[in-house]
N, C-alpha and C positions, 0 to 999 in steps of 0.2 A: 454278438451281444443281443440280448432280448430287448424288446420294447420297454419292458419294466425297468431294466437297468438304464436304458437311455433316458427314460423319464426321471429316474432318481438322480442321475448325473445332471440333467438340465435343471432340476429343482435346486440342487445344491449350488450350482453355478449362479443361478438367478438370485439366491439368497445372499451369496457372497458379493455379488455385484451391487446389491442394495446397501451393503455396509459402508459407513463413512470411514474414510481412511485418515490417517494423521500425516501431516507434512513431514518431509525428511527432517530428522533431528527431533521430531516429536513435539514441535511447537506450532500452535496455530492450526487452522483447518487444513485438511488435505484436499486433494483434487476432487471437485464435485461440480455440479452445475454452476454456470456463471450467473444464474438468476440471483437476485437479491434475496438473502435469507438472514434474518437477524441472528439466528443461531450461529452462523459462521463468524459473527463479530463478538460473540459473548466472551471469548477468552481475553479480548482486549480491554474489557471493563474491569477486570480484576486488578487489585493493587499488586505491585511488585517492587523489587529492589533495583531494577535497571534504570539507567538514565542516559540521556543523549545530550552531549555538549556539542553544539554546532556553530559553524561560522561560514559566512559567505565571502568567497574570494574570486567570484566569477569575473572573467575578463573576456572581452571579444573585440577584435580589431584594435588592441591596445587600450581599450577603454574599460575602466573598472566600474562594475555594477554594484549597487547597494540595495539592501532590503527595502521594500516598500510595503510595510504592513505586517500582518501576522504570518507566521510559519505554521503550516498544518502538518499534523502527524496522523496518517490514515492507516488503519489496520490492513494488512495483506490478507485478502480473502479471495476466493474464486471470483466473486463479483468485482472487487476493486482491481484485480489483475486484468480481467477482461476489459474493464472500463479504461484503465490506464494504458493498456496496449493500444486501444483505439485513440485515446486523447493524445498520448505522447509518442506513440510508435515504439514503445519499449516498456518493459517492466523492471528495468535495472536502473537506468538514468537517462535524463533528457534535459535539454535546454531549448525551449521553443518560444516564439513570440506568443504572448497571451492571446492575441487575436486569432492565431491559428488554432490554439487549443479550444477556444470558445466556439469556433466555427465548426468543429467536428461534432458529429452526431453519435451518441452512444445508445446501445440497447437499454431499454428500461430506464429512460432518463428521469422519471419521477420517483424512483426508489430513494427513500430518504434514509441515508446512512450517516447524516451529519451528527447525530447524537453520539456516534462512536469516534468522531474525529476530534482530536485534541488540538488546541491552538495556543500559541505563545507569541508574544510580541518579539520582534527582532529589533534589538537596540545595538547600535554601533556594529552592525553586521554580525551579531552573535545572538544565539537563542539556546534555550535549554528546556528539556522535558525530563521530569523525574517521576518516580513512583510507578514505573512501567512494568508490566508483566513480560516474561520472556516471550519473544515472538518476532515476526517479520512485519515491517512497517514501510510506509512510503512517506518520505519527507518532501513537502512541497513548499517552495518559497518564491513569491513574486519579487523580482528585482528590476531595477531601472538604472539607466545612465543618463537620465534627463529626457529621453524620448519614450518610445513605446516600451511597455513592460515585457519582460521575458519571464517565463515560469520555469523554475528549476525543479526537477523531480529526481529523487534518488531512493532506491530501496535499501533498507538497513535491517540488521538483525540485532536484537537485544538478548542477552543471556545472563541476567543477574548482576551485571556490573555496569560500569560507566564506559560508554563508547564515545569516540570523537568522530564527527562528521564534517567534512569540508565540501561545500557546494561551490 
């Protein structure tokens, strides 16, 4: 192969590598840098027909835990996946003492993604989010059984309908 052909192949490969991809299933952002980028969150701000009906039934050592405050719904983006992997040791589901989560250090801790996080009050261990676009999300709920708080995290997917989530 000539040098000209190799240069042309390299140029095409570089341009394809720069393209943003779509996540499997076509919802939300695809894999890219784990740096905070507001554009990665844009999909989550759109209105939609999906909703999440959730309840907390978490038990540990025979003790039932109850919601203590608001439940957060965070869009799944490359930034939040990297952040939650560090904080919770998983991007699927976790139950960790709040003190452990708070003690962990994340890259780019000052990135402000809070405007994209939805919050709902948890009453009687139940919560609901509605008007959601299709996509992947992280549900985060602080719970307590009278002592130190535990933070529950679970990744969920919405696809135009109502889903039930049990933490």
